[in-house]
C-alpha positions in Angstrom: 145.5 -103.4 -70.4 143.5 -106.5 -69.4 146.0 -107.3 -66.6 145.7 -103.7 -65.3 141.9 -104.0 -65.2 142.1 -107.3 -63.5 144.3 -105.8 -60.8 142.1 -102.9 -60.3 139.1 -105.1 -60.0 140.9 -107.2 -57.3 141.8 -104.2 -55.3 138.2 -102.8 -55.4 137.0 -106.3 -54.5 139.4 -106.5 -51.5 138.4 -103.0 -50.4 134.7 -103.9 -50.4 135.4 -107.0 -48.4 137.3 -105.0 -45.8 134.6 -102.4 -45.6 132.1 -105.2 -45.1 134.2 -106.7 -42.4 134.6 -103.5 -40.6 130.7 -102.8 -40.6 129.2 -103.4 -37.2 126.8 -106.4 -37.1 124.1 -107.1 -34.5 122.2 -110.3 -33.9 118.9 -110.8 -31.9 120.8 -113.1 -29.5 123.4 -110.5 -28.8 120.5 -108.1 -28.0 118.9 -110.7 -25.6 122.3 -111.1 -23.8 123.1 -107.4 -23.6 119.6 -106.4 -22.3 119.8 -109.1 -19.6 123.3 -107.9 -18.5 122.5 -104.2 -18.7 119.1 -104.5 -16.8 119.1 -103.3 -13.1 117.5 -106.7 -12.5 120.9 -108.4 -12.9 122.4 -106.4 -10.1 119.3 -107.3 -8.0 119.8 -110.9 -8.6 123.4 -110.6 -7.4 122.2 -108.8 -4.2 119.5 -111.4 -3.6 122.1 -114.2 -3.7 124.3 -112.3 -1.4 121.4 -111.7 1.1 120.4 -115.2 1.0 123.8 -116.5 1.7 124.1 -114.1 4.7 120.7 -115.2 6.1 121.8 -118.9 5.8 124.9 -118.3 7.6 122.9 -116.5 10.4 120.9 -119.8 10.8 124.2 -121.7 11.4 125.1 -119.2 14.2 122.1 -120.6 16.2 124.2 -123.6 17.0 126.8 -121.4 18.9 126.2 -120.9 22.6 123.7 -118.2 23.4 125.1 -115.8 25.9 122.9 -113.3 27.9 124.2 -110.7 30.3 121.5 -109.5 32.9 121.5 -107.0 35.8 118.8 -106.0 38.1 118.2 -104.0 41.2 114.9 -104.5 43.3 113.3 -103.3 46.3 110.6 -105.4 48.0 108.3 -104.5 50.9 109.0 -107.7 52.7 111.7 -110.3 52.9 111.8 -113.9 54.2 112.4 -114.2 58.0 112.3 -117.0 60.7 109.0 -116.9 62.6 110.6 -118.1 65.8 113.8 -117.3 67.8 116.2 -120.1 68.6 118.4 -119.8 71.6 122.1 -119.2 70.6 121.2 -118.9 66.9 121.3 -115.4 65.2 120.0 -115.1 61.6 120.7 -111.9 59.9 117.5 -110.2 58.4 117.7 -110.0 54.6 117.9 -106.5 53.0 114.8 -105.3 51.2 117.0 -103.8 48.5 118.5 -106.6 46.5 121.1 -106.6 43.6 122.0 -109.3 40.9 124.3 -109.5 37.9 124.3 -112.7 35.9 125.9 -114.3 32.8 123.8 -117.0 31.3 125.2 -119.4 28.7 122.9 -121.8 26.8 124.4 -124.4 24.3 121.8 -126.2 22.1 122.3 -130.0 21.8 119.2 -131.1 19.9 116.7 -128.6 18.5 114.2 -131.1 16.9 115.4 -130.2 13.4 114.3 -126.6 13.7 117.6 -124.9 12.5 118.0 -127.4 9.5 114.4 -126.7 8.4 114.9 -122.9 8.7 118.0 -123.2 6.6 116.2 -125.2 3.9 113.3 -122.6 3.9 115.8 -119.7 3.6 117.3 -121.5 0.5 113.9 -121.8 -1.0 113.0 -118.2 -0.3 116.3 -117.1 -2.0 115.3 -119.3 -5.0 112.0 -117.5 -5.1 113.4 -114.2 -5.2 116.0 -115.2 -7.9 113.3 -116.7 -10.1 111.2 -113.6 -9.7 114.1 -111.7 -11.3 114.5 -114.4 -14.0 110.8 -113.9 -14.9 111.3 -110.1 -15.2 114.5 -110.7 -17.2 112.8 -113.0 -19.6 110.0 -110.5 -20.2 112.7 -108.1 -21.5 112.9 -110.4 -24.6 109.5 -109.3 -25.8 110.6 -105.7 -26.0 113.8 -106.6 -27.6 111.9 -108.6 -30.3 109.7 -105.7 -31.2 112.4 -103.1 -31.5 114.8 -105.5 -33.2 112.5 -106.6 -36.0 111.2 -103.1 -36.5 114.8 -101.7 -37.1 115.4 -104.9 -39.3 112.3 -104.2 -41.4 113.1 -100.6 -41.9 116.8 -101.4 -42.9 115.5 -103.8 -45.6 112.9 -101.4 -46.8 115.5 -98.8 -47.1 117.6 -101.0 -49.2 114.7 -101.8 -51.3 113.8 -98.1 -51.9 117.3 -97.4 -53.0 117.0 -100.1 -55.7 113.7 -98.3 -56.8 115.5 -94.9 -56.9 118.3 -96.6 -59.0 115.6 -97.8 -61.3 114.0 -94.4 -61.5 117.4 -92.7 -62.3 118.0 -95.0 -65.1 114.6 -94.3 -66.6 115.0 -90.6 -66.1 118.2 -90.8 -68.2 116.4 -92.7 -70.9 113.4 -90.4 -71.0 115.7 -87.4 -71.0 117.5 -88.7 -74.0 114.0 -89.0 -75.7 113.3 -85.5 -74.8 116.5 -84.4 -76.4 115.5 -86.3 -79.5 112.0 -84.8 -79.5 110.4 -88.2 -78.9 109.1 -87.3 -75.3 108.2 -84.2 -73.4 109.6 -82.7 -70.3 106.6 -83.6 -68.3 107.4 -87.1 -68.7 110.7 -86.5 -66.9 109.0 -84.4 -64.3 106.7 -87.3 -63.4 109.7 -89.6 -62.9 111.6 -87.0 -60.9 108.6 -86.4 -58.7 108.4 -90.1 -57.9 112.2 -90.1 -57.2 111.5 -87.5 -54.6 108.8 -89.6 -53.1 111.2 -92.6 -52.8 113.7 -90.3 -51.1 110.8 -89.3 -48.6 110.0 -92.9 -48.0 113.7 -93.6 -47.1 113.6 -90.6 -44.6 110.5 -92.1 -43.0 112.1 -95.5 -42.8 115.2 -94.2 -41.3 113.2 -92.2 -38.7 111.3 -95.3 -37.6 114.6 -97.3 -37.6 116.3 -94.7 -35.5 113.5 -94.7 -32.9 113.7 -98.5 -32.7 117.6 -98.4 -32.4 117.4 -95.7 -29.6 115.1 -98.0 -27.5 117.4 -101.0 -28.2 120.3 -98.8 -26.9 118.3 -98.1 -23.8 117.6 -101.8 -23.2 121.0 -103.0 -24.0 123.0 -100.2 -22.5 125.2 -100.2 -25.6 125.7 -97.5 -28.2 124.7 -98.9 -31.7 126.5 -97.3 -34.5 124.5 -95.7 -37.2 125.8 -98.0 -39.9 125.2 -101.2 -37.9 123.7 -103.9 -39.9 120.9 -105.9 -38.3 121.3 -109.7 -39.1 118.2 -111.3 -40.1 117.6 -114.5 -37.8 117.6 -117.8 -39.7 114.2 -118.7 -38.1 113.1 -120.2 -34.8 112.6 -123.9 -34.0 109.5 -125.8 -35.1 106.3 -124.3 -33.7 104.7 -127.8 -33.4 106.3 -128.1 -29.9 103.8 -127.2 -27.1 105.7 -128.1 -23.8 106.0 -124.9 -21.9 109.2 -124.3 -20.1 108.4 -120.7 -18.9 110.4 -119.3 -15.9 107.0 -118.6 -14.2 106.5 -122.4 -13.9 109.8 -122.8 -12.0 108.6 -119.9 -9.7 105.4 -121.8 -9.0 107.4 -124.9 -8.1 109.6 -122.8 -5.8 106.5 -121.4 -4.0 105.0 -124.9 -3.5 108.3 -126.0 -2.0 108.1 -123.1 0.3 104.9 -124.1 1.8 105.8 -127.7 2.0 108.9 -126.7 3.9 106.9 -124.4 6.2 104.7 -127.5 7.0 107.8 -129.4 8.1 109.0 -126.3 10.0 105.7 -126.4 12.0 106.3 -130.0 12.9 109.9 -129.2 14.0 108.7 -126.5 16.3 106.6 -129.0 18.4 109.6 -131.4 18.8 111.4 -131.7 22.2 114.5 -129.7 22.5 117.7 -130.3 24.7 120.4 -127.9 25.7 123.1 -127.4 28.3 123.1 -124.2 30.4 125.1 -122.5 33.0 124.3 -119.4 35.0 126.7 -117.5 37.1 126.9 -114.1 38.7 127.3 -111.8 41.7 124.7 -110.3 43.9 122.9 -109.9 47.2 121.6 -112.4 48.3 123.3 -115.3 46.4 122.1 -118.7 46.2 122.4 -119.0 50.0 119.3 -117.0 50.9 120.2 -116.9 54.6 123.4 -114.9 54.0 122.7 -111.3 53.7 125.9 -110.2 51.8 127.2 -109.9 48.2 128.5 -113.2 47.0 129.5 -115.2 43.8 127.3 -118.0 42.7 126.7 -120.3 39.7 124.4 -123.1 38.6 124.5 -125.4 35.6 122.6 -128.4 34.1 120.7 -129.9 31.2 117.4 -128.5 30.0 114.6 -130.3 28.3 111.9 -128.1 26.7 108.7 -129.6 25.3 106.4 -127.0 23.6 103.0 -128.3 24.7 100.7 -125.7 23.2 102.2 -126.1 19.7 100.8 -129.6 19.6 97.3 -128.2 19.8 97.9 -125.5 17.1 100.2 -127.6 14.8 97.4 -129.3 12.7 95.5 -125.9 12.2 98.7 -124.2 11.0 99.5 -127.2 8.6 96.0 -126.9 7.2 96.4 -123.3 6.5 99.7 -123.9 4.7 98.1 -126.8 2.7 95.4 -124.4 1.4 98.1 -121.8 0.3 99.8 -124.7 -1.5 96.7 -125.6 -3.3 96.3 -122.0 -4.4 99.7 -122.1 -5.9 98.7 -125.3 -7.8 95.5 -123.4 -9.1 97.6 -120.4 -10.2 100.0 -122.7 -12.0 97.2 -124.5 -13.9 95.6 -121.1 -14.8 98.9 -119.9 -16.2 99.4 -123.0 -18.2 95.8 -122.7 -19.7 96.4 -119.1 -20.5 99.8 -120.1 -22.0 98.3 -122.8 -24.2 95.7 -120.4 -25.5 98.4 -117.9 -26.4 100.4 -120.6 -28.2 97.4 -121.6 -30.4 96.9 -117.9 -31.3 100.6 -117.4 -32.0 100.8 -120.7 -34.0 98.0 -119.4 -36.2 99.8 -116.2 -36.8 103.0 -118.2 -37.8 100.9 -120.1 -40.3 99.3 -117.1 -41.7 102.5 -115.3 -42.4 104.1 -118.5 -43.8 101.3 -118.7 -46.4 101.5 -115.0 -47.2 105.3 -115.2 -47.7 104.8 -118.2 -50.1 102.3 -116.1 -52.2 104.4 -113.0 -52.0 107.2 -114.5 -54.0 104.9 -115.3 -56.9 103.3 -111.7 -56.7 106.7 -110.1 -56.8 107.8 -112.3 -59.7 104.7 -111.2 -61.8 104.9 -107.5 -60.8 108.6 -107.5 -61.7 107.8 -109.0 -65.1 105.0 -106.3 -65.6 107.3 -103.6 -64.6 110.1 -104.6 -66.9 107.5 -104.7 -69.8 106.4 -101.2 -68.7 110.0 -100.0 -68.6 110.6 -101.4 -72.2 107.4 -99.6 -73.4 108.4 -96.4 -71.7 111.9 -96.5 -73.4 110.2 -97.0 -76.7 107.6 -94.3 -76.2 104.6 -96.6 -76.1 103.4 -95.5 -72.6 103.7 -92.5 -70.6 105.7 -92.1 -67.4 102.5 -92.1 -65.4 101.7 -95.5 -66.7 105.1 -96.7 -65.9 105.1 -95.2 -62.4 101.8 -97.1 -61.7 103.4 -100.5 -62.5 106.6 -99.3 -60.6 104.7 -98.6 -57.6 102.7 -101.8 -57.8 106.1 -103.8 -57.9 107.5 -101.7 -55.1 104.4 -102.3 -52.9 104.6 -106.1 -53.5 108.3 -106.1 -52.6 107.4 -104.0 -49.4 104.7 -106.5 -48.5 107.0 -109.3 -49.0 109.7 -107.9 -46.7 107.0 -107.0 -44.2 105.5 -110.5 -44.2 108.9 -112.1 -44.0 109.8 -110.1 -41.0 106.4 -110.6 -39.4 106.8 -114.4 -40.0 110.2 -114.3 -38.3 108.8 -112.3 -35.4 105.8 -114.5 -35.0 108.2 -117.5 -34.8 110.4 -115.9 -32.1 107.3 -114.6 -30.2 106.0 -118.3 -30.2 109.2 -119.6 -28.7 109.0 -116.7 -26.3 105.5 -117.7 -25.1 106.9 -121.3 -24.9 109.8 -120.3 -22.8 112.6 -121.2 -25.3 
């Protein structure tokens, strides 16, 4: 018989293990990853990178020969003519209607560093757009924290309330036996059964709150979360003593500052001399020979030097404006860091508050459990009434709920601290 019981026990244990393994599990880190992947911002980031690469390639095209096709037809009130007549020389009078079609090709040789500066600026602009998306994606974590820890708390509260129901059912059986023996009255059982119904109502409330939090997580993560999914309690965040912020907003400020610095270099490049080869050919009347009044082919080629004189007068003013914009970014960054430091101090105090509450909760629960067990013994022996027992049971239950609440709040405060820090 002992062997049979041992085999049955092993089979039950293995079955429970399999059931536990099949039960879906969900961690906070998984929610972070799923929310980042599911967000439309992820698609926006990919499109931003593609657009940036195309814009950079377009800058490279500026080194290719620039080709322009032109055509014009004109009529003028007067044409060039010789004021004197030479014996034996006949010069045809030019037509007042003139026509010309040309193809012009310009090959840049040296652009003063303009194209390379524009490419670098485009890379920085792409980095800014990407980092804006990173900032928005990072802010999703705050919502994930709120919904995940709410669902976790409600799950643990439900488990705790099921233990309370089990305790009440055990005492209902004991008091019912006392009623059968004439030691207790039916009202004693009614009090316990009423409390059992209240415990069931609390479970309904907890499940409703959890369902709402889970539905919000489903929207954020784009993933269906099974009803029996177990939310894994995080082990705790890193030490809250660290105060060096690595928020994605700081990298965005750095990109913006680089943008203005590059714009200043671009302003200098625009005022540099530029060299290019050019050729211009076409067909028209008159051609290059103005004295020949007929349609003819023509071409011209050479080297071109371009020095933008006026940009030298406006260059310094434009640089001063960009410098002011760069200083504004520095001020915005410093203001962000100050606000961030204030939030870190406040959140650190929250972490410490819940840490102390959790430490005290353990002692309170220990004492309340001891008092409730004593009340249960007295109820079983008819020393106290069911109402007296319910009072102590509720006190123990509330102390346990407070403990669970403070533990989850402590965890959430730690993760919020890391979130403010940028970890």
